C-alpha positions as CSV (number, residue, x, y, z in Angstrom):
1,M,149.9,50.7,78.7
2,R,152.0,48.3,76.8
3,H,152.3,50.8,73.7
4,S,153.5,53.4,76.2
5,N,156.2,51.2,77.6
6,R,157.4,50.0,74.2
7,N,161.1,49.0,74.1
8,A,161.5,49.7,77.9
9,G,163.7,46.7,78.0
10,Y,166.3,48.1,75.8
11,L,166.5,51.2,77.9
12,L,167.0,49.2,80.9
13,R,169.8,47.3,79.5
14,A,171.6,50.4,78.5
15,N,170.8,52.0,81.9
16,L,172.3,49.0,83.8
17,K,175.4,49.2,81.5
18,Q,175.8,52.9,81.9
19,N,175.5,52.8,85.8
20,L,177.3,49.6,86.5
21,K,180.2,51.3,88.0
22,F,178.3,53.8,89.9
23,S,176.0,51.2,91.5
24,L,178.9,48.9,92.1
25,I,180.9,51.3,94.2
26,W,177.6,52.0,96.2
27,L,176.8,48.5,96.8
28,V,180.3,47.8,98.0
29,I,180.1,50.8,100.4
30,L,176.6,49.6,101.6
31,I,177.5,46.0,102.2
32,M,180.7,47.0,104.1
33,M,178.7,49.2,106.4
34,I,176.2,46.4,107.2
35,A,178.9,43.7,107.7
36,S,181.5,45.7,109.5
37,G,178.7,47.3,111.7
38,A,177.2,43.9,112.5
39,G,180.7,42.3,113.0
40,K,182.0,45.2,115.4
41,L,178.9,45.2,117.5
42,E,178.8,41.5,117.8
43,A,182.4,41.5,119.0
44,A,181.7,44.5,121.5
45,F,178.6,42.5,123.1
46,A,180.8,39.3,123.1
47,G,183.4,41.3,125.4
48,G,181.0,41.2,128.4
49,A,177.9,42.6,130.0
50,S,179.7,45.8,131.2
51,G,180.7,46.7,127.7
52,S,177.5,46.3,126.1
53,K,175.7,48.2,128.9
54,E,178.1,51.1,128.3
55,I,177.3,50.9,124.5
56,V,173.5,51.0,125.2
57,K,173.9,53.9,127.6
58,M,175.8,55.9,125.1
59,L,173.5,55.4,122.2
60,R,170.5,56.3,124.4
61,A,172.0,59.7,125.2
62,P,170.0,62.5,123.5
63,G,172.9,63.7,121.2
64,M,173.4,60.0,119.9
65,A,169.6,59.6,119.6
66,A,169.4,62.6,117.4
67,M,172.1,61.2,115.1
68,F,171.5,57.6,114.8
69,G,167.6,57.2,116.2
70,A,166.1,56.3,119.3
71,M,166.8,53.0,120.8
72,P,163.9,50.8,121.4
73,K,162.7,50.3,124.9
74,V,163.1,46.7,126.0
75,D,164.3,45.0,129.1
76,T,167.4,43.4,127.7
77,Y,169.3,44.5,124.8
78,N,171.4,42.1,122.5
79,T,173.5,42.6,119.4
80,A,170.8,42.7,116.9
81,I,168.6,45.3,118.7
82,V,171.4,47.5,119.1
83,F,172.4,47.0,115.4
84,A,169.1,47.9,114.2
85,G,168.9,51.0,116.4
86,V,172.1,52.4,115.1
87,M,172.0,51.4,111.5
88,V,168.4,51.9,110.1
89,V,168.5,55.7,110.0
90,F,172.1,56.0,108.6
91,M,171.7,53.1,106.0
92,I,168.6,54.6,104.8
93,I,170.3,58.0,104.3
94,L,173.2,56.4,102.4
95,Q,170.9,54.4,100.3
96,A,168.8,57.6,99.6
97,L,172.1,59.3,98.4
98,W,172.5,56.5,96.0
99,V,169.1,55.9,94.2
100,M,167.9,59.7,94.0
101,P,170.4,61.0,91.8
102,L,170.5,57.7,89.9
103,M,166.7,57.9,89.4
104,I,166.9,61.8,88.5
105,R,169.9,61.0,86.1
106,N,168.2,58.1,84.3
107,T,164.9,60.2,83.6
108,R,165.2,63.9,83.7
109,G,168.9,63.9,83.0
110,Q,168.5,62.0,79.7
111,E,165.7,64.4,78.9
112,E,167.8,67.4,79.7
113,S,170.8,66.3,77.7
114,G,168.7,65.5,74.5
115,L,169.5,61.8,74.6
116,L,165.9,60.7,75.4
117,E,164.7,63.1,72.5
118,M,166.6,61.1,69.9
119,V,165.6,57.8,71.6
120,R,161.9,58.8,71.5
121,A,162.2,59.4,67.7
122,R,162.5,55.7,67.4
123,N,160.1,53.2,68.3
124,V,160.0,54.0,72.0
125,G,157.1,54.5,74.3
126,R,156.4,57.7,76.2
127,T,156.8,56.0,79.6
128,A,159.7,53.7,78.6
129,A,162.3,55.8,80.2
130,I,160.4,55.8,83.6
131,T,159.6,52.3,83.3
132,A,163.3,51.4,82.8
133,A,164.4,53.5,85.7
134,S,161.9,51.9,87.9
135,L,163.0,48.3,87.0
136,E,166.5,49.3,87.4
137,L,165.8,50.6,90.9
138,L,163.9,47.2,91.7
139,I,166.8,45.2,90.5
140,D,169.4,47.2,92.4
141,S,167.6,47.3,95.5
142,A,166.7,43.4,95.2
143,I,170.4,42.6,94.8
144,M,171.3,45.0,97.6
145,G,168.6,43.3,99.8
146,I,170.1,39.8,98.9
147,L,173.6,40.8,99.9
148,Y,172.4,42.3,103.1
149,F,170.7,39.3,104.0
150,V,173.7,36.9,103.3
151,S,175.9,39.2,105.2
152,L,173.7,39.5,108.4
153,A,173.3,35.5,108.2
154,A,177.0,35.0,107.9
155,V,177.7,37.3,111.0
156,N,175.0,35.6,112.9
157,M,174.5,38.3,115.6
158,G,173.4,37.6,119.0
159,G,169.4,37.8,119.4
160,T,168.8,37.5,115.7
161,D,167.4,34.7,113.4
162,L,166.7,34.3,109.8
163,Y,163.4,36.0,109.9
164,G,164.9,39.0,111.6
165,D,167.5,39.3,108.9
166,F,165.0,38.9,106.3
167,L,162.8,41.6,107.6
168,F,165.6,44.1,108.1
169,S,166.8,43.4,104.5
170,L,163.3,43.8,103.2
171,G,162.9,47.1,105.1
172,M,166.1,48.5,103.6
173,V,164.9,47.4,100.0
174,I,161.5,49.3,100.7
175,A,163.4,52.4,101.7
176,N,165.2,52.2,98.5
177,L,161.9,52.1,96.6
178,L,160.4,54.8,98.6
179,F,163.1,57.6,98.3
180,G,163.9,56.4,94.6
181,A,160.1,57.0,93.8
182,I,160.3,60.4,95.5
183,A,163.0,61.2,93.0
184,L,161.1,59.9,90.1
185,L,158.3,62.0,91.0
186,F,160.3,65.3,91.4
187,A,162.0,64.4,88.0
188,Q,158.6,64.4,86.3
189,L,157.2,67.5,88.2
190,T,160.3,69.9,87.4
191,N,161.8,70.5,84.0
192,N,165.7,70.4,85.0
193,T,167.8,68.0,87.1
194,R,169.1,70.8,89.3
195,T,165.6,71.6,90.7
196,A,164.6,67.8,90.8
197,N,167.9,67.1,93.1
198,M,167.4,70.0,95.3
199,L,163.6,69.1,95.9
200,S,164.6,65.4,96.6
201,Y,167.3,66.3,99.0
202,M,165.0,68.8,100.6
203,V,162.5,66.1,101.4
204,L,165.3,63.6,102.6
205,T,166.6,66.4,105.0
206,A,163.0,67.2,106.2
207,A,162.4,63.6,107.0
208,Y,165.6,63.3,109.0
209,L,164.9,66.4,111.1
210,V,161.2,65.5,111.7
211,R,162.6,62.0,112.9
212,L,165.4,63.8,115.0
213,V,163.1,66.1,116.9
214,T,160.3,63.4,117.4
215,D,162.8,60.6,118.4
216,I,164.1,63.0,121.2
217,Q,160.8,64.4,122.5
218,H,157.7,62.8,121.1
219,Q,158.4,59.3,119.8
220,N,154.8,59.0,119.0
221,L,155.2,61.4,116.3
222,T,158.1,59.8,114.5
223,W,155.3,58.5,112.2
224,L,155.4,61.8,110.6
225,S,158.7,61.1,109.0
226,P,159.2,58.6,106.2
227,I,162.2,57.6,107.9
228,G,160.5,57.1,111.1
229,W,158.2,54.5,109.4
230,F,161.3,52.1,109.4
231,E,162.1,52.8,112.8
232,K,158.7,51.8,113.9
233,A,159.2,48.3,112.2
234,N,161.3,47.7,115.5
235,F,163.5,45.1,113.6
236,Y,164.5,42.2,115.8
237,T,161.9,43.1,118.6
238,D,158.5,43.5,117.4
239,N,159.2,43.1,113.7
240,N,156.2,45.4,112.6
241,V,155.5,44.5,108.9
242,W,152.5,47.1,108.8
243,A,155.2,50.0,109.0
244,L,156.9,48.5,105.9
245,G,153.6,47.9,104.3
246,L,152.7,51.6,104.6
247,A,156.1,52.5,103.1
248,L,155.6,50.0,100.3
249,L,152.1,51.4,99.6
250,V,153.4,55.0,99.4
251,S,156.1,53.9,97.1
252,I,153.8,52.4,94.4
253,L,151.4,55.4,94.8
254,L,154.4,57.8,94.2
255,A,155.9,55.6,91.2
256,A,152.4,55.4,89.8
257,S,151.9,59.2,89.9
258,A,155.2,59.9,88.2
259,T,154.3,57.3,85.5
260,M,151.1,59.2,84.8
261,I,152.7,62.5,84.6
262,A,155.2,61.2,82.2
263,R,152.5,59.7,80.0
264,N,150.7,63.1,79.6
265,R,153.2,65.9,79.6
266,D,155.3,67.2,76.7
267,L,159.1,66.2,76.3
268,G,161.4,68.6,78.2
269,A,158.3,69.9,80.1
270,G,157.6,69.9,83.8
271,I,154.4,70.3,85.8
272,I,155.9,73.0,88.0
273,A,156.2,76.1,85.9
274,E,159.4,77.8,85.6
275,R,159.7,81.6,86.2
276,T,160.0,83.6,83.1
277,G,163.2,85.8,83.0
278,R,163.3,89.4,82.1
279,A,162.8,90.5,78.5
280,K,166.2,92.3,78.6
281,V,169.1,90.9,80.6
282,A,170.5,93.0,83.5
283,G,173.8,94.6,82.8
284,W,175.5,93.2,85.8
285,L,174.6,89.9,84.5
286,R,177.4,90.2,81.8
287,S,180.1,88.8,84.2
288,I,180.7,85.1,84.7
289,P,180.6,85.4,88.6
290,A,177.3,87.4,88.3
291,L,175.8,84.7,86.0
292,L,176.7,81.9,88.5
293,W,175.2,83.8,91.4
294,R,172.1,84.1,89.3
295,T,171.8,80.4,88.5
296,E,173.0,79.0,91.8
297,R,171.3,81.4,94.2
298,G,168.4,78.9,94.9
299,L,170.7,76.1,95.7
300,F,172.9,78.4,97.8
301,A,170.0,79.7,99.7
302,G,168.5,76.2,100.2
303,W,171.9,75.0,101.5
304,L,172.1,78.1,103.9
305,I,168.5,77.6,105.3
306,G,169.2,73.8,105.8
307,A,172.4,74.5,107.6
308,V,170.8,76.8,109.9
309,V,167.9,74.6,110.7
310,F,170.0,71.7,111.3
311,G,172.5,73.6,113.4
312,G,169.7,74.7,115.6
313,V,168.0,71.4,116.0
314,M,171.4,69.6,116.8
315,G,172.3,72.4,119.0
316,S,169.0,72.0,121.0
317,V,169.8,68.6,122.1
318,L,173.3,69.4,123.9
319,G,171.5,70.3,127.1
320,G,170.5,66.8,127.7
321,V,174.1,65.5,126.8
322,G,175.7,67.3,129.7
323,D,173.2,65.9,132.1
324,I,174.1,62.4,131.7
325,L,176.8,62.4,134.2
326,K,174.6,64.3,136.8
327,T,172.1,61.5,136.7
328,N,174.8,58.7,137.3
329,P,174.9,57.9,141.1
330,L,178.5,56.5,140.7
331,Y,179.7,60.1,139.4
332,R,177.9,61.9,142.1
333,K,179.6,60.0,144.8
334,I,183.0,60.3,143.4
335,L,183.2,64.0,141.9
336,D,182.0,67.2,143.5
337,V,179.9,69.9,141.8
338,G,182.9,71.7,140.0
339,Q,184.2,68.4,138.7
340,I,180.9,67.3,137.5
341,N,180.4,70.5,135.6
342,A,183.9,70.2,134.0
343,A,183.2,66.6,132.9
344,N,179.9,67.8,131.5
345,Q,181.4,70.4,129.4
346,T,184.1,67.8,128.1
347,M,181.3,65.5,127.0
348,V,179.3,68.5,125.4
349,L,182.7,69.2,123.5
350,S,182.9,65.7,122.6
351,F,179.7,65.6,120.9
352,L,180.4,69.1,119.2
353,G,183.4,67.4,117.8
354,M,181.4,64.3,116.4
355,Y,178.8,66.8,115.0
356,L,181.8,69.0,113.5
357,G,182.5,66.1,110.9
358,I,178.8,66.3,109.6
359,F,178.8,70.0,109.2
360,V,182.0,69.9,107.5
361,A,180.5,67.1,105.0
362,L,177.3,69.2,104.5
363,A,179.5,72.2,103.6
364,V,181.9,70.3,101.3
365,T,178.7,68.9,99.6
366,A,177.5,72.4,98.8
367,G,180.6,73.6,97.5
368,V,181.6,70.8,95.5
369,Q,178.3,70.6,93.8
370,V,178.9,74.3,92.6
371,A,182.3,73.4,91.6
372,F,181.1,70.2,89.8
373,R,178.7,72.4,87.8
374,L,181.7,73.3,85.4
375,K,181.8,69.8,84.2
376,R,178.3,69.2,83.9
377,D,177.6,72.8,82.1
378,D,180.4,71.9,79.8
379,N,179.0,68.4,78.9
380,L,175.4,70.0,78.2
381,G,177.2,72.5,75.8
382,Y,176.2,75.6,78.1
383,L,179.8,76.9,78.1
384,S,180.2,76.6,74.3
385,V,178.3,80.1,74.1
386,I,180.3,81.6,76.9
387,H,183.5,80.6,75.3
388,A,182.6,82.3,72.1
389,E,182.7,85.5,74.0
390,K,185.6,87.4,75.8
391,P,186.0,85.2,78.9
392,M,189.1,83.1,79.0
393,R,188.9,79.6,80.4
394,T,191.0,80.7,83.4
395,T,188.2,83.2,84.3
396,I,185.5,80.6,83.8
397,S,187.2,78.1,85.9
398,V,188.2,80.4,88.7
399,S,184.6,81.7,88.8
400,Y,183.2,78.5,89.3
401,Y,185.7,77.2,91.8
402,C,185.8,80.5,93.9
403,F,181.9,80.5,94.2
404,G,182.1,76.6,95.4
405,L,184.7,77.6,98.0
406,L,182.5,80.5,99.1
407,A,179.4,78.4,99.2
408,G,181.3,75.8,101.3
409,V,182.5,78.4,103.9
410,F,179.2,80.2,104.2
411,V,177.0,77.0,104.7
412,L,179.7,75.9,107.2
413,S,179.8,79.2,109.0
414,A,175.8,79.2,109.2
415,G,175.6,75.6,110.7
416,L,178.3,76.2,113.3
417,L,177.0,79.5,114.6
418,A,173.4,77.9,114.8
419,L,174.6,74.9,116.6
420,F,176.9,76.7,119.1
421,F,174.5,79.6,120.0
422,T,171.5,77.3,120.2
423,G,173.3,74.8,122.3
424,N,174.5,77.6,124.7
425,T,170.7,78.6,125.2
426,V,170.1,75.2,126.5
427,L,173.1,74.4,128.6
428,S,173.3,75.4,132.3
429,H,176.7,76.4,131.9
430,P,177.2,78.0,128.2
431,L,180.6,77.4,126.3
432,P,183.0,80.2,126.1
433,L,183.7,81.6,122.7
434,K,186.9,80.2,122.5
435,Y,185.4,76.9,121.5
436,L,183.6,78.4,118.6
437,G,186.9,79.7,117.5
438,R,188.3,76.3,117.6
439,L,185.7,74.9,115.5
440,F,186.2,77.5,112.9
441,A,190.0,77.4,112.8
442,A,189.8,73.6,112.2
443,S,186.7,73.2,110.0
444,V,187.3,76.0,107.5
445,P,190.7,74.7,106.2
446,A,189.3,71.1,106.2
447,V,186.1,72.3,104.1
448,I,188.5,74.3,101.7
449,S,190.9,71.4,101.2
450,F,188.1,69.0,100.4
451,I,186.6,71.4,98.0
452,A,190.0,71.9,96.4
453,L,190.5,68.3,96.0
454,G,187.0,68.2,94.1
455,I,188.3,71.2,92.2
456,A,191.5,69.3,91.1
457,L,189.6,66.2,89.9
458,V,187.2,68.4,87.8
459,G,190.3,70.0,86.0
460,L,192.5,67.1,85.7
461,W,190.4,64.0,85.6
462,P,186.8,65.0,85.2
463,R,185.7,61.6,84.3
464,L,186.9,60.4,87.7
465,S,185.3,63.2,89.9
466,S,182.7,61.0,91.0
467,L,185.4,59.1,93.2
468,F,185.4,62.3,95.4
469,W,182.2,61.2,97.0
470,L,183.5,57.9,97.7
471,Y,186.7,59.4,99.4
472,M,184.7,61.9,101.5
473,G,182.1,59.4,102.4
474,A,184.6,56.8,103.7
475,G,186.3,59.3,105.7
476,L,183.0,60.3,107.3
477,I,181.9,57.1,108.1
478,V,185.1,55.9,109.6
479,Q,185.4,59.0,111.6
480,I,181.7,58.5,113.0
481,F,181.8,55.0,113.9
482,R,185.6,54.8,115.0
483,G,184.8,54.9,118.6
484,L,181.6,52.8,118.3
485,F,183.5,50.0,116.2
486,D,186.7,50.2,118.3
487,L,188.7,51.3,115.3
488,P,192.2,52.4,115.7
489,K,192.8,55.8,116.9
490,H,194.3,57.2,113.6
491,A,192.0,55.2,111.3
492,G,190.4,58.3,109.8
493,N,193.6,60.2,109.1
494,F,193.2,59.6,105.5
495,T,191.1,62.4,105.2
496,P,190.9,65.6,106.8
497,F,188.1,64.3,109.1
498,G,190.6,62.5,111.0
499,W,193.0,65.5,111.3
500,I,190.2,67.4,113.1
501,A,188.9,64.7,115.3
502,N,190.1,66.2,118.7
503,V,188.4,69.6,117.9
504,P,187.3,71.4,120.0
505,V,188.4,69.6,123.0
506,E,191.8,70.5,121.7
507,N,193.2,72.9,119.1
508,V,193.8,71.6,115.7
509,D,197.3,70.4,115.3
510,Q,199.4,73.0,113.6
511,T,201.1,70.4,111.3
512,W,197.7,69.2,109.9
513,L,196.6,73.0,109.6
514,I,199.5,73.6,107.5
515,V,198.9,70.5,105.4
516,M,195.2,71.5,104.7
517,V,196.1,74.9,103.7
518,V,199.0,74.1,101.5
519,S,197.2,71.2,100.0
520,A,194.2,73.4,99.2
521,I,196.4,76.0,97.4
522,V,198.1,73.2,95.3
523,L,195.0,71.6,94.3
524,F,193.1,74.8,93.4
525,I,196.0,75.7,91.1
526,L,196.1,72.2,89.5
527,G,192.2,72.3,88.9
528,I,192.7,75.8,87.0
529,A,195.6,74.5,85.1
530,G,193.8,71.2,84.3
531,Y,190.8,72.7,82.8
532,R,192.7,75.2,80.6
533,R,194.2,72.1,78.8
534,Q,190.8,70.4,78.5
535,D,188.9,70.2,75.3
536,L,185.2,71.5,75.3
537,S,182.6,68.9,76.5
538,L,185.1,66.5,77.6
């Protein structure tokens, strides 16, 4: 064992140095979310019992439970209980988006680039890389947990104590270990980073969807989702440590399995066999767009299927959203039937507007992943072979960029269609098609402008392209939590999420629509021009 992990410490120090900026950015985002969420909720509850009751009533609505998780059933709610009910699921997803690509990059990514082969030629053990990655995961998670605990203790929410803050922080650390271990396992099972990332995100999406469905209809079955284990911990109420123990045990087993596979497999190989291609290439694969379609079709199909499933699940909860007003006796006394139906429709449209930001983010992620392949394939030397043939740099970049734009638009369309028509099947008063038109009219330009920004970064400043995720993530977080945390009305206007905030209750503002279209065209052109001036493998 010691022989296999020989010089893992050297790799650990190299990984920590290499990933310092990436991890620091994520830590800042996560700590800001924890501190601001706790502070804003504490201020809201301090405003009086009526305000706190409205917050709890809103969060217990089916649409909100679908997004953030089911609120625990207690007689009296306080800030700490509501904070845990809102933040657990959301923070676990954010943390998983940090650690999963980090673990894959530190193991399969280094192997795929040829770096690990050079390192292993020296006095380095077979499992040193995965051990170094696991230790980095543990160190980063521990630092994150300590900062969580300090932030929560400083805010001192109502209904909390040091034990509750400690258990919440510990739970988030274990969540990091769990999803990091999942990524480590897939990095050993597959033989390329693309498949490892795709399978990791599929597990994360499946865990979220299972939790979503069970939280609304069968909360006893939430145990089927790994994310549900942390919900069942019931932070600040029951403080169920057994749920955390289950997650920690599974994390250890997954990490141990990944280590055993790494010890016994060949360098560059994976357990999941890759399909062999044809002996002779098809003629239609000679063009760059056709080659991109051949290599990215699995990723594209996965995003399409995920968007349809997610849209269908989210649409299925819209029926319960409109019934909230009917169950309120005060509204029944004040409003007649027609007015209640109109108010129900407005509430459903408001939830559609909240969901719209999530579907835009999903579509942008799918499209930008394809566009960013240009940078990755260039770094790995794949494009050197293509550059030696006829295709010009403009042809190559336009092919990647257009495929990314098309992928984003198709994923968005699939998700919105599934959301709208599934929602109409469960609504007692289906929505007119004009609202679907409003959703598309606002979201398609937003997706294109977001992806165009990623394209410009890849072309002009490829080393800074990772900042795109910070920009998009900050915009989505502000837009989702703007109302809950009582942020200013225009707080989200630094991204397209804020520009489409009133859709579909209202049409998208024409000024913002023009801004999105013009900026997308300009950024697309800048991305092409920037790539033409780059050196290979920049």
